[in-house]
N, C-alpha and C positions, 0 to 999 in steps of 0.2 A: 749021549749028547742030545739026541733028538728029543728024548723024554724031558730033559731040562728045558729046552726051548719051548716045547708044548706047554709045560707047566707054567713057565714065565709068561707065555702068551695068554693062557687062561687067566692067570692072576691079574695081568694088565687089563684084560677085557672086563673081568669082574669089577675091578676097581673103577674103571671108566664108567661102567653101567651104574654102579652105586653112586658115584659122584653126580652123574647126570640125573639120576632119580632124586637125590637129595636137593640138587639145584632146582629141579622142576617142582618138588614139593614146597620148598622155601618160597619160590616165586609165586606159586598158587596161594600160599598162606598170605604173602604180602598183598596180592591182588584182593583176596577176601577181606583183609583188614582195611585196605584202602576203600573198597566198596562199602563196608560197614561204616567207616568214619564219614565218608561223603554222604551216605544215607542219613546218618544221625545229624550231621550239620544241616542238610537240607530240611529235615523234619523240624529241627530247632528254629531255623530261619522262618519256615512256614508258620509255625506256632506263634513265634514272636510277631510276625506280620499280622496274623489273624487277631491276636490279642490287641495289638495297637489299633487296628481298624475298628474292632468292636468297641474298644474304649473310646476312640474318637467319635464313633457314631452315637454311643450312649451319652457321652458328655454333650455332644452337639444337640441331640434330641432333648435331653433334659434341660439344657440351656435355652433352647428354642421354646420348649414348653413353658418354662418359667417366664421368658420374655413375652410370649403370647398371652399368658395369664395376666401380666401387668398391663398389657395393652387392653385386654378385654375388661379388666377392672376399671380402667380409665374411661373406655368407650365401648360399652357392650354391643353397639351396633356395628362395630368394626368388622370388615370382611374376614370370615373364617372363625369368628367367635360363635360359641353355641348360643342358639336363640333361646330365650327364656319363655 
């Protein structure tokens, strides 16, 4: 009788330990996946923001450059125009 109780107790302990280990491993995997997803989302957002900023700056500079050229063609003595 004592042997059966000991065997049942050992089986229960082993099952509990296995369940705990599986839960911990699954939780760790979920945490890793969440960290990876958040990192990818942050990187994508940063890349999009940088591309938008660079695009706006390039468009602004090229537009301003063209606008300045038009002014300088009309009035070469205008402030900021290259002197000839």
